[in-house]
N, CA, C, O and the ligand as a Tripos MOL2 file, in Angstrom:
@<TRIPOS>MOLECULE
protein
  313   311    79     0     0
PROTEIN
NO_CHARGES

@<TRIPOS>ATOM
      1 N         110.6910   94.0280   69.1430 N.3       1 MET1
      2 CA        110.7050   95.6080   69.2270 C.3       1 MET1
      3 C         109.7950   96.0860   68.0160 C.2       1 MET1
      4 O         110.1400   96.0470   66.8350 O.2       1 MET1
      5 N         108.6720   96.5070   68.4620 N.am      2 LYS2
      6 CA        107.6000   96.9160   67.1320 C.3       2 LYS2
      7 C         107.7990   98.2710   66.8360 C.2       2 LYS2
      8 O         107.4920   98.6480   65.7050 O.2       2 LYS2
      9 N         108.2900   99.1370   67.7030 N.am      3 THR3
     10 CA        108.3030  100.5120   67.4110 C.3       3 THR3
     11 C         109.7500  100.9410   66.9460 C.2       3 THR3
     12 O         109.9010  102.0910   66.5350 O.2       3 THR3
     13 N         110.6950  100.1740   66.9860 N.am      4 GLY4
     14 CA        112.0650  100.3330   66.3850 C.3       4 GLY4
     15 C         112.9110  101.0120   67.2340 C.2       4 GLY4
     16 O         114.1270  100.9730   67.0460 O.2       4 GLY4
     17 N         112.3390  101.7310   68.2950 N.am      5 GLU5
     18 CA        113.0850  102.4980   69.3540 C.3       5 GLU5
     19 C         113.7860  101.8760   70.3000 C.2       5 GLU5
     20 O         113.3880  100.7320   70.5200 O.2       5 GLU5
     21 N         114.6140  102.2030   70.8800 N.am      6 ASN6
     22 CA        115.6000  101.3820   72.0800 C.3       6 ASN6
     23 C         114.7590  101.3520   73.1180 C.2       6 ASN6
     24 O         114.5400  102.4390   73.6530 O.2       6 ASN6
     25 N         114.1860  100.3250   73.5850 N.am      7 LYS7
     26 CA        113.4220  100.2340   74.7840 C.3       7 LYS7
     27 C         114.2620  100.2710   76.0940 C.2       7 LYS7
     28 O         113.6860  100.2930   77.1810 O.2       7 LYS7
     29 N         115.3740  100.2760   76.0160 N.am      8 ASN8
     30 CA        116.2690  100.1330   77.0250 C.3       8 ASN8
     31 C         116.6350  101.3760   77.5040 C.2       8 ASN8
     32 O         117.1330  101.4580   78.6270 O.2       8 ASN8
     33 N         116.4550  102.3980   76.7890 N.am      9 LEU9
     34 CA        116.9530  103.6440   77.0610 C.3       9 LEU9
     35 C         115.8660  104.6530   77.1190 C.2       9 LEU9
     36 O         115.0600  104.7230   76.1920 O.2       9 LEU9
     37 N         115.7900  105.4600   78.1750 N.am     10 CYS10
     38 CA        114.7420  106.4220   78.5670 C.3      10 CYS10
     39 C         114.5660  107.5580   77.3760 C.2      10 CYS10
     40 O         115.5660  108.1490   76.9670 O.2      10 CYS10
     41 N         113.5220  107.7800   76.9470 N.am     11 PRO11
     42 CA        113.3440  108.8880   75.7150 C.3      11 PRO11
     43 C         113.3620  110.2440   76.1770 C.2      11 PRO11
     44 O         113.4010  111.2170   75.4240 O.2      11 PRO11
     45 N         113.3310  110.2920   77.4770 N.am     12 MET12
     46 CA        113.3050  111.5730   78.2360 C.3      12 MET12
     47 C         114.6520  112.0700   78.3080 C.2      12 MET12
     48 O         114.9030  113.1530   77.7810 O.2      12 MET12
     49 N         115.6120  111.3710   78.9330 N.am     13 CYS13
     50 CA        116.9960  111.7940   79.4200 C.3      13 CYS13
     51 C         118.0150  110.9290   78.8310 C.2      13 CYS13
     52 O         119.2030  111.2500   78.8800 O.2      13 CYS13
     53 N         117.5600  109.6950   78.1960 N.am     14 GLY14
     54 CA        118.7490  108.9900   77.6870 C.3      14 GLY14
     55 C         119.3530  107.7980   78.6380 C.2      14 GLY14
     56 O         120.2070  106.9680   78.3260 O.2      14 GLY14
     57 N         118.5970  107.9650   80.0110 N.am     15 GLY15
     58 CA        119.1040  107.0900   81.0580 C.3      15 GLY15
     59 C         118.6100  105.5070   81.0440 C.2      15 GLY15
     60 O         117.6490  105.1660   80.3550 O.2      15 GLY15
     61 N         119.2030  104.7590   81.7000 N.am     16 ARG16
     62 CA        118.8350  103.2680   81.6040 C.3      16 ARG16
     63 C         117.6160  102.7830   82.2160 C.2      16 ARG16
     64 O         117.4850  103.0940   83.4000 O.2      16 ARG16
     65 N         116.7840  102.1620   81.7420 N.am     17 LYS17
     66 CA        115.6590  101.5660   82.1810 C.3      17 LYS17
     67 C         116.0090  100.2180   83.0640 C.2      17 LYS17
     68 O         116.6760   99.2830   82.6210 O.2      17 LYS17
     69 N         115.4910  100.2730   84.2760 N.am     18 VAL18
     70 CA        115.6800   98.9450   84.9590 C.3      18 VAL18
     71 C         114.2100   98.5440   85.4230 C.2      18 VAL18
     72 O         113.2580   99.3020   85.6080 O.2      18 VAL18
     73 N         114.2650   97.1590   85.5630 N.am     19 GLU19
     74 CA        112.7250   96.7870   86.2060 C.3      19 GLU19
     75 C         112.6020   97.0920   87.7230 C.2      19 GLU19
     76 O         113.5510   97.0470   88.5060 O.2      19 GLU19
     77 N         111.3520   97.3990   88.0400 N.am     20 GLY20
     78 CA        111.1860   97.7460   89.3440 C.3      20 GLY20
     79 C         109.6280   97.6810   89.7170 C.2      20 GLY20
     80 O         108.7990   97.2520   88.9150 O.2      20 GLY20
     81 N         109.3530   98.0630   90.7830 N.am     21 LYS21
     82 CA        107.9880   98.1700   91.3160 C.3      21 LYS21
     83 C         107.5540   99.5500   91.4560 C.2      21 LYS21
     84 O         108.3670  100.3950   91.8300 O.2      21 LYS21
     85 N         106.4760   99.8260   91.2170 N.am     22 THR22
     86 CA        105.8940  101.1590   91.4580 C.3      22 THR22
     87 C         104.4970  101.0160   92.0290 C.2      22 THR22
     88 O         103.8940   99.9670   92.2510 O.2      22 THR22
     89 N         104.0680  102.3410   92.2380 N.am     23 VAL23
     90 CA        102.5630  102.5640   92.7010 C.3      23 VAL23
     91 C         101.8050  103.4080   91.6310 C.2      23 VAL23
     92 O         102.0820  104.5670   91.3200 O.2      23 VAL23
     93 N         100.8460  102.6710   91.1420 N.am     24 TYR24
     94 CA         99.9880  103.4020   90.2650 C.3      24 TYR24
     95 C          98.7450  103.7540   91.0910 C.2      24 TYR24
     96 O          98.0990  102.9380   91.7490 O.2      24 TYR24
     97 N          98.4480  105.2530   90.9660 N.am     25 SER25
     98 CA         97.0920  105.7090   91.4750 C.3      25 SER25
     99 C          96.4140  106.7660   90.4330 C.2      25 SER25
    100 O          96.9260  107.5820   89.6670 O.2      25 SER25
    101 N          95.2940  106.4840   90.6630 N.am     26 VAL26
    102 CA         94.5770  107.6340   89.7650 C.3      26 VAL26
    103 C          93.3960  108.1550   90.8030 C.2      26 VAL26
    104 O          92.9190  107.4350   91.6800 O.2      26 VAL26
    105 N          93.0140  109.4970   90.5640 N.am     27 ASP27
    106 CA         92.0060  110.1420   91.1650 C.3      27 ASP27
    107 C          90.8040  110.4790   90.2400 C.2      27 ASP27
    108 O          90.7990  111.3720   89.3940 O.2      27 ASP27
    109 N          89.8350  109.6700   90.5160 N.am     28 LEU28
    110 CA         88.6720  109.7470   89.6940 C.3      28 LEU28
    111 C          87.5350  110.8330   90.0650 C.2      28 LEU28
    112 O          86.4450  110.8690   89.4940 O.2      28 LEU28
    113 N          87.8950  111.6370   91.0040 N.am     29 GLY29
    114 CA         87.0410  112.7370   91.3910 C.3      29 GLY29
    115 C          86.4280  112.1320   92.6540 C.2      29 GLY29
    116 O          86.9360  112.4050   93.7420 O.2      29 GLY29
    117 N          85.3920  111.3450   92.5740 N.am     30 ASN30
    118 CA         84.7990  110.8910   93.8750 C.3      30 ASN30
    119 C          85.5280  109.5460   94.0980 C.2      30 ASN30
    120 O          85.2320  109.0090   95.1650 O.2      30 ASN30
    121 N          86.3360  108.9460   93.3960 N.am     31 SER31
    122 CA         87.1040  107.7500   93.8660 C.3      31 SER31
    123 C          88.5620  107.6930   93.7870 C.2      31 SER31
    124 O          89.0800  108.2810   92.8380 O.2      31 SER31
    125 N          89.2840  107.1060   94.5950 N.am     32 LEU32
    126 CA         90.6050  106.9920   94.4120 C.3      32 LEU32
    127 C          91.2190  105.6360   94.3150 C.2      32 LEU32
    128 O          91.0350  104.8050   95.2050 O.2      32 LEU32
    129 N          91.9470  105.3880   93.2540 N.am     33 VAL33
    130 CA         92.2150  104.0030   93.1590 C.3      33 VAL33
    131 C          93.9290  103.9580   93.3160 C.2      33 VAL33
    132 O          94.7060  104.6840   92.6950 O.2      33 VAL33
    133 N          94.2950  102.9160   94.3080 N.am     34 VAL34
    134 CA         95.7230  102.7610   94.3090 C.3      34 VAL34
    135 C          96.1020  101.4580   94.0420 C.2      34 VAL34
    136 O          95.5710  100.5480   94.6770 O.2      34 VAL34
    137 N          97.0080  101.2080   93.1310 N.am     35 VAL35
    138 CA         97.5630   99.8340   92.9240 C.3      35 VAL35
    139 C          99.0530   99.6940   93.3300 C.2      35 VAL35
    140 O          99.8980  100.3540   92.7250 O.2      35 VAL35
    141 N          99.4030   98.8480   94.3440 N.am     36 ARG36
    142 CA        100.7760   98.7380   94.7740 C.3      36 ARG36
    143 C         101.3210   97.5950   94.0810 C.2      36 ARG36
    144 O         100.6020   96.7600   93.5330 O.2      36 ARG36
    145 N         102.8230   97.5370   94.1020 N.am     37 ASN37
    146 CA        103.4200   96.6020   93.4800 C.3      37 ASN37
    147 C         103.3140   96.3570   91.9870 C.2      37 ASN37
    148 O         103.4730   95.2120   91.5620 O.2      37 ASN37
    149 N         103.1030   97.1760   91.3190 N.am     38 VAL38
    150 CA        102.8390   97.3350   89.8070 C.3      38 VAL38
    151 C         104.5350   97.0080   89.0340 C.2      38 VAL38
    152 O         105.4400   97.8320   89.1710 O.2      38 VAL38
    153 N         104.6710   96.0750   88.4720 N.am     39 VAL39
    154 CA        105.9620   95.9520   87.7610 C.3      39 VAL39
    155 C         106.0520   97.1330   86.5900 C.2      39 VAL39
    156 O         105.1880   97.3570   85.7420 O.2      39 VAL39
    157 N         107.3470   97.8470   86.7620 N.am     40 ALA40
    158 CA        107.6690   98.6910   85.6820 C.3      40 ALA40
    159 C         108.8780   98.9410   85.3650 C.2      40 ALA40
    160 O         109.7510   98.6710   86.1910 O.2      40 ALA40
    161 N         109.2320   99.5100   84.1090 N.am     41 GLN41
    162 CA        110.3720   99.8190   83.7680 C.3      41 GLN41
    163 C         110.7790  101.1200   84.4240 C.2      41 GLN41
    164 O         109.9060  101.9810   84.3110 O.2      41 GLN41
    165 N         111.8100  101.4840   85.0480 N.am     42 ILE42
    166 CA        111.8400  102.8390   85.6470 C.3      42 ILE42
    167 C         113.3910  103.2230   85.1980 C.2      42 ILE42
    168 O         114.3750  102.4840   85.1880 O.2      42 ILE42
    169 N         113.2940  104.5310   84.8550 N.am     43 CYS43
    170 CA        114.5580  105.2570   84.4610 C.3      43 CYS43
    171 C         115.4240  105.4910   85.7650 C.2      43 CYS43
    172 O         114.9760  105.9670   86.8080 O.2      43 CYS43
    173 N         116.7290  105.0860   85.5540 N.am     44 GLU44
    174 CA        117.5450  105.2230   86.7980 C.3      44 GLU44
    175 C         118.0580  106.6070   86.9460 C.2      44 GLU44
    176 O         118.7510  106.9430   87.9060 O.2      44 GLU44
    177 N         117.6900  107.4540   85.9290 N.am     45 GLN45
    178 CA        118.1980  108.6050   85.9080 C.3      45 GLN45
    179 C         117.1470  109.6870   86.4540 C.2      45 GLN45
    180 O         117.4110  110.4870   87.3510 O.2      45 GLN45
    181 N         115.9840  109.6040   85.8210 N.am     46 CYS46
    182 CA        115.1300  110.6140   86.0250 C.3      46 CYS46
    183 C         113.7650  110.2250   86.5740 C.2      46 CYS46
    184 O         112.8590  111.0110   86.8520 O.2      46 CYS46
    185 N         113.7470  108.8200   86.6960 N.am     47 GLY47
    186 CA        112.4700  108.2660   87.4490 C.3      47 GLY47
    187 C         111.1250  107.9100   86.5630 C.2      47 GLY47
    188 O         110.0880  107.3810   86.9630 O.2      47 GLY47
    189 N         111.4070  108.2890   85.4490 N.am     48 GLU48
    190 CA        110.1100  108.0380   84.5260 C.3      48 GLU48
    191 C         109.9160  106.6170   84.6000 C.2      48 GLU48
    192 O         110.8820  105.8570   84.6660 O.2      48 GLU48
    193 N         108.5990  106.1650   84.5940 N.am     49 GLU49
    194 CA        108.2880  104.7850   84.6590 C.3      49 GLU49
    195 C         107.3040  104.4210   83.2950 C.2      49 GLU49
    196 O         106.5980  105.2520   82.7230 O.2      49 GLU49
    197 N         107.4200  103.1490   82.9620 N.am     50 TRP50
    198 CA        106.7550  102.5510   82.0400 C.3      50 TRP50
    199 C         106.0890  101.1540   82.4210 C.2      50 TRP50
    200 O         106.7110  100.2350   82.9540 O.2      50 TRP50
    201 N         104.8880  101.1240   82.1140 N.am     51 ILE51
    202 CA        104.2210   99.8910   82.4250 C.3      51 ILE51
    203 C         103.8610   99.1910   81.2120 C.2      51 ILE51
    204 O         103.4220   99.8250   80.2520 O.2      51 ILE51
    205 N         104.0370   97.7030   81.1680 N.am     52 SER52
    206 CA        103.6430   97.0670   80.1010 C.3      52 SER52
    207 C         102.3350   97.2380   79.5790 C.2      52 SER52
    208 O         101.4850   97.7520   80.3060 O.2      52 SER52
    209 N         102.0100   96.8370   78.2770 N.am     53 ASP53
    210 CA        100.6800   96.7930   77.9480 C.3      53 ASP53
    211 C          99.7660   96.0010   78.5280 C.2      53 ASP53
    212 O          98.5880   96.3500   78.5970 O.2      53 ASP53
    213 N         100.2440   94.7510   79.0490 N.am     54 GLN54
    214 CA         99.3540   93.8930   79.6760 C.3      54 GLN54
    215 C          98.8240   94.3750   81.0520 C.2      54 GLN54
    216 O          97.6780   94.3620   81.5000 O.2      54 GLN54
    217 N          99.9620   94.7920   81.5770 N.am     55 ASN55
    218 CA         99.6180   95.7240   83.1240 C.3      55 ASN55
    219 C          98.8610   96.9120   83.0560 C.2      55 ASN55
    220 O          98.0840   97.2590   83.9460 O.2      55 ASN55
    221 N          99.0890   97.5880   81.9410 N.am     56 ALA56
    222 CA         98.1660   98.7160   81.5480 C.3      56 ALA56
    223 C          96.7060   98.4710   81.4280 C.2      56 ALA56
    224 O          95.8230   99.2570   81.7720 O.2      56 ALA56
    225 N          96.5510   97.3140   80.9120 N.am     57 LYS57
    226 CA         95.2150   96.8350   80.4030 C.3      57 LYS57
    227 C          94.4800   96.3190   81.9310 C.2      57 LYS57
    228 O          93.3380   96.6060   82.2900 O.2      57 LYS57
    229 N          95.3880   95.5630   82.6220 N.am     58 GLU58
    230 CA         94.8860   95.1750   83.8830 C.3      58 GLU58
    231 C          94.3520   96.3470   84.9490 C.2      58 GLU58
    232 O          93.3610   96.3340   85.6800 O.2      58 GLU58
    233 N          95.3310   97.3110   84.7710 N.am     59 LEU59
    234 CA         95.1060   98.5410   85.6640 C.3      59 LEU59
    235 C          93.8670   99.1930   85.0200 C.2      59 LEU59
    236 O          93.1250   99.7660   85.8180 O.2      59 LEU59
    237 N          93.5680   99.2080   83.9420 N.am     60 GLU60
    238 CA         92.4600   99.6650   83.3430 C.3      60 GLU60
    239 C          91.1930   99.2240   83.7180 C.2      60 GLU60
    240 O          90.1870   99.9270   83.8210 O.2      60 GLU60
    241 N          91.2900   97.9950   83.9240 N.am     61 HIS61
    242 CA         90.2970   97.1760   84.3290 C.3      61 HIS61
    243 C          89.7850   97.5030   85.7860 C.2      61 HIS61
    244 O          88.6310   97.6980   86.1690 O.2      61 HIS61
    245 N          90.8620   97.5080   86.4210 N.am     62 ILE62
    246 CA         90.7340   97.6720   88.0080 C.3      62 ILE62
    247 C          89.8840   99.1250   88.2130 C.2      62 ILE62
    248 O          88.8820   99.2600   88.9150 O.2      62 ILE62
    249 N          90.4830  100.0650   87.4950 N.am     63 VAL63
    250 CA         89.9560  101.4290   87.4410 C.3      63 VAL63
    251 C          88.3940  101.5680   87.0490 C.2      63 VAL63
    252 O          87.5470  102.2090   87.6710 O.2      63 VAL63
    253 N          88.2320  100.8790   85.9700 N.am     64 GLU64
    254 CA         86.7200  100.6460   85.4570 C.3      64 GLU64
    255 C          85.8960  100.0760   86.6340 C.2      64 GLU64
    256 O          84.8570  100.6150   87.0150 O.2      64 GLU64
    257 N          86.3630   99.0660   87.1380 N.am     65 GLU65
    258 CA         85.4410   98.1350   88.1340 C.3      65 GLU65
    259 C          85.2720   99.1870   89.5000 C.2      65 GLU65
    260 O          84.2350   99.2000   90.1630 O.2      65 GLU65
    261 N          86.3570   99.9890   89.7820 N.am     66 ALA66
    262 CA         86.1360  100.8650   90.9690 C.3      66 ALA66
    263 C          85.1470  101.9730   90.6760 C.2      66 ALA66
    264 O          84.4020  102.4730   91.5190 O.2      66 ALA66
    265 N          85.2140  102.3170   89.3620 N.am     67 ARG67
    266 CA         84.4870  103.6080   88.9120 C.3      67 ARG67
    267 C          83.0270  103.1550   89.1710 C.2      67 ARG67
    268 O          82.2290  103.7600   89.8870 O.2      67 ARG67
    269 N          82.7570  101.8540   88.4020 N.am     68 ARG68
    270 CA         81.4470  101.1260   88.2980 C.3      68 ARG68
    271 C          80.8540  101.0020   89.6410 C.2      68 ARG68
    272 O          79.7110  101.4030   89.8590 O.2      68 ARG68
    273 N          81.6090  100.4460   90.5720 N.am     69 GLU69
    274 CA         81.1850  100.2690   91.9330 C.3      69 GLU69
    275 C          81.0130  101.5310   92.7880 C.2      69 GLU69
    276 O          80.4150  101.5480   93.8640 O.2      69 GLU69
    277 N          81.5450  102.4930   92.2530 N.am     70 LYS70
    278 CA         81.6340  103.7760   93.0010 C.3      70 LYS70
    279 C          82.3000  103.6200   94.4000 C.2      70 LYS70
    280 O          81.7580  104.1130   95.3900 O.2      70 LYS70
    281 N          83.3900  102.9840   94.4790 N.am     71 ARG71
    282 CA         84.2720  102.7280   95.7790 C.3      71 ARG71
    283 C          85.0370  104.1360   96.0100 C.2      71 ARG71
    284 O          85.6680  104.7320   95.1360 O.2      71 ARG71
    285 N          84.8640  104.5560   97.3490 N.am     72 GLN72
    286 CA         85.5950  105.8420   97.4380 C.3      72 GLN72
    287 C          87.1470  105.6760   97.3450 C.2      72 GLN72
    288 O          87.8550  106.4590   96.7100 O.2      72 GLN72
    289 N          87.6320  104.5580   98.0530 N.am     73 VAL73
    290 CA         88.9240  104.3660   97.9670 C.3      73 VAL73
    291 C          89.2570  102.8840   97.6550 C.2      73 VAL73
    292 O          88.8300  101.9700   98.3600 O.2      73 VAL73
    293 N          89.9830  102.7040   96.6460 N.am     74 GLU74
    294 CA         90.4060  101.3710   96.3270 C.3      74 GLU74
    295 C          91.8630  101.0320   96.3290 C.2      74 GLU74
    296 O          92.6490  101.4080   95.4600 O.2      74 GLU74
    297 N          92.1970  100.2220   97.4710 N.am     75 ILE75
    298 CA         93.7960   99.9120   97.3880 C.3      75 ILE75
    299 C          94.1390   98.5490   97.2230 C.2      75 ILE75
    300 O          93.7500   97.7580   98.0820 O.2      75 ILE75
    301 N          94.8320   98.1270   96.2190 N.am     76 MET76
    302 CA         95.1970   96.7940   96.0910 C.3      76 MET76
    303 C          96.6090   96.6180   95.7920 C.2      76 MET76
    304 O          97.3520   97.5910   95.6690 O.2      76 MET76
    305 N          97.0160   95.4070   95.6700 N.am     77 THR77
    306 CA         98.2900   95.0210   95.3340 C.3      77 THR77
    307 C          98.2510   94.0030   94.1800 C.2      77 THR77
    308 O          97.5750   92.9820   94.3010 O.2      77 THR77
    309 N          99.0010   94.2690   92.9940 N.am     78 MET78
    310 CA         99.1290   93.6410   91.9860 C.3      78 MET78
    311 C          99.7340   92.2630   91.9820 C.2      78 MET78
    312 O          99.8510   91.6440   90.9250 O.2      78 MET78
    313 ZN        115.1420  109.0790   82.1060 Zn       79 ZN79
@<TRIPOS>BOND
     1     1     2 1
     2     2     3 1
     3     3     4 2
     4     3     5 am
     5     5     6 1
     6     6     7 1
     7     7     8 2
     8     7     9 am
     9     9    10 1
    10    10    11 1
    11    11    12 2
    12    11    13 am
    13    13    14 1
    14    14    15 1
    15    15    16 2
    16    15    17 am
    17    17    18 1
    18    18    19 1
    19    19    20 2
    20    19    21 am
    21    21    22 1
    22    22    23 1
    23    23    24 2
    24    23    25 am
    25    25    26 1
    26    26    27 1
    27    27    28 2
    28    27    29 am
    29    29    30 1
    30    30    31 1
    31    31    32 2
    32    31    33 am
    33    33    34 1
    34    34    35 1
    35    35    36 2
    36    35    37 am
    37    37    38 1
    38    38    39 1
    39    39    40 2
    40    39    41 am
    41    41    42 1
    42    42    43 1
    43    43    44 2
    44    43    45 am
    45    45    46 1
    46    46    47 1
    47    47    48 2
    48    47    49 am
    49    49    50 1
    50    50    51 1
    51    51    52 2
    52    51    53 am
    53    53    54 1
    54    54    55 1
    55    55    56 2
    56    55    57 am
    57    57    58 1
    58    58    59 1
    59    59    60 2
    60    59    61 am
    61    61    62 1
    62    62    63 1
    63    63    64 2
    64    63    65 am
    65    65    66 1
    66    66    67 1
    67    67    68 2
    68    67    69 am
    69    69    70 1
    70    70    71 1
    71    71    72 2
    72    71    73 am
    73    73    74 1
    74    74    75 1
    75    75    76 2
    76    75    77 am
    77    77    78 1
    78    78    79 1
    79    79    80 2
    80    79    81 am
    81    81    82 1
    82    82    83 1
    83    83    84 2
    84    83    85 am
    85    85    86 1
    86    86    87 1
    87    87    88 2
    88    87    89 am
    89    89    90 1
    90    90    91 1
    91    91    92 2
    92    91    93 am
    93    93    94 1
    94    94    95 1
    95    95    96 2
    96    95    97 am
    97    97    98 1
    98    98    99 1
    99    99   100 2
   100    99   101 am
   101   101   102 1
   102   102   103 1
   103   103   104 2
   104   103   105 am
   105   105   106 1
   106   106   107 1
   107   107   108 2
   108   107   109 am
   109   109   110 1
   110   110   111 1
   111   111   112 2
   112   111   113 am
   113   113   114 1
   114   114   115 1
   115   115   116 2
   116   115   117 am
   117   117   118 1
   118   118   119 1
   119   119   120 2
   120   119   121 am
   121   121   122 1
   122   122   123 1
   123   123   124 2
   124   123   125 am
   125   125   126 1
   126   126   127 1
   127   127   128 2
   128   127   129 am
   129   129   130 1
   130   130   131 1
   131   131   132 2
   132   131   133 am
   133   133   134 1
   134   134   135 1
   135   135   136 2
   136   135   137 am
   137   137   138 1
   138   138   139 1
   139   139   140 2
   140   139   141 am
   141   141   142 1
   142   142   143 1
   143   143   144 2
   144   143   145 am
   145   145   146 1
   146   146   147 1
   147   147   148 2
   148   147   149 am
   149   149   150 1
   150   150   151 1
   151   151   152 2
   152   151   153 am
   153   153   154 1
   154   154   155 1
   155   155   156 2
   156   155   157 am
   157   157   158 1
   158   158   159 1
   159   159   160 2
   160   159   161 am
   161   161   162 1
   162   162   163 1
   163   163   164 2
   164   163   165 am
   165   165   166 1
   166   166   167 1
   167   167   168 2
   168   167   169 am
   169   169   170 1
   170   170   171 1
   171   171   172 2
   172   171   173 am
   173   173   174 1
   174   174   175 1
   175   175   176 2
   176   175   177 am
   177   177   178 1
   178   178   179 1
   179   179   180 2
   180   179   181 am
   181   181   182 1
   182   182   183 1
   183   183   184 2
   184   183   185 am
   185   185   186 1
   186   186   187 1
   187   187   188 2
   188   187   189 am
   189   189   190 1
   190   190   191 1
   191   191   192 2
   192   191   193 am
   193   193   194 1
   194   194   195 1
   195   195   196 2
   196   195   197 am
   197   197   198 1
   198   198   199 1
   199   199   200 2
   200   199   201 am
   201   201   202 1
   202   202   203 1
   203   203   204 2
   204   203   205 am
   205   205   206 1
   206   206   207 1
   207   207   208 2
   208   207   209 am
   209   209   210 1
   210   210   211 1
   211   211   212 2
   212   211   213 am
   213   213   214 1
   214   214   215 1
   215   215   216 2
   216   215   217 am
   217   217   218 1
   218   218   219 1
   219   219   220 2
   220   219   221 am
   221   221   222 1
   222   222   223 1
   223   223   224 2
   224   223   225 am
   225   225   226 1
   226   226   227 1
   227   227   228 2
   228   227   229 am
   229   229   230 1
   230   230   231 1
   231   231   232 2
   232   231   233 am
   233   233   234 1
   234   234   235 1
   235   235   236 2
   236   235   237 am
   237   237   238 1
   238   238   239 1
   239   239   240 2
   240   239   241 am
   241   241   242 1
   242   242   243 1
   243   243   244 2
   244   243   245 am
   245   245   246 1
   246   246   247 1
   247   247   248 2
   248   247   249 am
   249   249   250 1
   250   250   251 1
   251   251   252 2
   252   251   253 am
   253   253   254 1
   254   254   255 1
   255   255   256 2
   256   255   257 am
   257   257   258 1
   258   258   259 1
   259   259   260 2
   260   259   261 am
   261   261   262 1
   262   262   263 1
   263   263   264 2
   264   263   265 am
   265   265   266 1
   266   266   267 1
   267   267   268 2
   268   267   269 am
   269   269   270 1
   270   270   271 1
   271   271   272 2
   272   271   273 am
   273   273   274 1
   274   274   275 1
   275   275   276 2
   276   275   277 am
   277   277   278 1
   278   278   279 1
   279   279   280 2
   280   279   281 am
   281   281   282 1
   282   282   283 1
   283   283   284 2
   284   283   285 am
   285   285   286 1
   286   286   287 1
   287   287   288 2
   288   287   289 am
   289   289   290 1
   290   290   291 1
   291   291   292 2
   292   291   293 am
   293   293   294 1
   294   294   295 1
   295   295   296 2
   296   295   297 am
   297   297   298 1
   298   298   299 1
   299   299   300 2
   300   299   301 am
   301   301   302 1
   302   302   303 1
   303   303   304 2
   304   303   305 am
   305   305   306 1
   306   306   307 1
   307   307   308 2
   308   307   309 am
   309   309   310 1
   310   310   311 1
   311   311   312 2
@<TRIPOS>SUBSTRUCTURE
     1 MET1         2 RESIDUE 1 A MET
     2 LYS2         6 RESIDUE 1 A LYS
     3 THR3        10 RESIDUE 1 A THR
     4 GLY4        14 RESIDUE 1 A GLY
     5 GLU5        18 RESIDUE 1 A GLU
     6 ASN6        22 RESIDUE 1 A ASN
     7 LYS7        26 RESIDUE 1 A LYS
     8 ASN8        30 RESIDUE 1 A ASN
     9 LEU9        34 RESIDUE 1 A LEU
    10 CYS10       38 RESIDUE 1 A CYS
    11 PRO11       42 RESIDUE 1 A PRO
    12 MET12       46 RESIDUE 1 A MET
    13 CYS13       50 RESIDUE 1 A CYS
    14 GLY14       54 RESIDUE 1 A GLY
    15 GLY15       58 RESIDUE 1 A GLY
    16 ARG16       62 RESIDUE 1 A ARG
    17 LYS17       66 RESIDUE 1 A LYS
    18 VAL18       70 RESIDUE 1 A VAL
    19 GLU19       74 RESIDUE 1 A GLU
    20 GLY20       78 RESIDUE 1 A GLY
    21 LYS21       82 RESIDUE 1 A LYS
    22 THR22       86 RESIDUE 1 A THR
    23 VAL23       90 RESIDUE 1 A VAL
    24 TYR24       94 RESIDUE 1 A TYR
    25 SER25       98 RESIDUE 1 A SER
    26 VAL26      102 RESIDUE 1 A VAL
    27 ASP27      106 RESIDUE 1 A ASP
    28 LEU28      110 RESIDUE 1 A LEU
    29 GLY29      114 RESIDUE 1 A GLY
    30 ASN30      118 RESIDUE 1 A ASN
    31 SER31      122 RESIDUE 1 A SER
    32 LEU32      126 RESIDUE 1 A LEU
    33 VAL33      130 RESIDUE 1 A VAL
    34 VAL34      134 RESIDUE 1 A VAL
    35 VAL35      138 RESIDUE 1 A VAL
    36 ARG36      142 RESIDUE 1 A ARG
    37 ASN37      146 RESIDUE 1 A ASN
    38 VAL38      150 RESIDUE 1 A VAL
    39 VAL39      154 RESIDUE 1 A VAL
    40 ALA40      158 RESIDUE 1 A ALA
    41 GLN41      162 RESIDUE 1 A GLN
    42 ILE42      166 RESIDUE 1 A ILE
    43 CYS43      170 RESIDUE 1 A CYS
    44 GLU44      174 RESIDUE 1 A GLU
    45 GLN45      178 RESIDUE 1 A GLN
    46 CYS46      182 RESIDUE 1 A CYS
    47 GLY47      186 RESIDUE 1 A GLY
    48 GLU48      190 RESIDUE 1 A GLU
    49 GLU49      194 RESIDUE 1 A GLU
    50 TRP50      198 RESIDUE 1 A TRP
    51 ILE51      202 RESIDUE 1 A ILE
    52 SER52      206 RESIDUE 1 A SER
    53 ASP53      210 RESIDUE 1 A ASP
    54 GLN54      214 RESIDUE 1 A GLN
    55 ASN55      218 RESIDUE 1 A ASN
    56 ALA56      222 RESIDUE 1 A ALA
    57 LYS57      226 RESIDUE 1 A LYS
    58 GLU58      230 RESIDUE 1 A GLU
    59 LEU59      234 RESIDUE 1 A LEU
    60 GLU60      238 RESIDUE 1 A GLU
    61 HIS61      242 RESIDUE 1 A HIS
    62 ILE62      246 RESIDUE 1 A ILE
    63 VAL63      250 RESIDUE 1 A VAL
    64 GLU64      254 RESIDUE 1 A GLU
    65 GLU65      258 RESIDUE 1 A GLU
    66 ALA66      262 RESIDUE 1 A ALA
    67 ARG67      266 RESIDUE 1 A ARG
    68 ARG68      270 RESIDUE 1 A ARG
    69 GLU69      274 RESIDUE 1 A GLU
    70 LYS70      278 RESIDUE 1 A LYS
    71 ARG71      282 RESIDUE 1 A ARG
    72 GLN72      286 RESIDUE 1 A GLN
    73 VAL73      290 RESIDUE 1 A VAL
    74 GLU74      294 RESIDUE 1 A GLU
    75 ILE75      298 RESIDUE 1 A ILE
    76 MET76      302 RESIDUE 1 A MET
    77 THR77      306 RESIDUE 1 A THR
    78 MET78      310 RESIDUE 1 A MET
    79 ZN79       313 GROUP 0 **** ****
């Protein structure tokens, strides 16, 4: 734990985080990127989601590629 905070508890509501899958989507204006099956820590109580640094980097890469290639809709599975 680098930050010292309790990573198993939700900072928003204090609920428990459990590992699950989520859908990440971002609207770039002229293109829409949807990535399914993204592993995330999800709060049982309020549904807030956290994506690991590694996954976040991967998503950033996917978004950057979609932006560069000007695809209107990009739907993929991680
Ligand atoms: Zn919560």
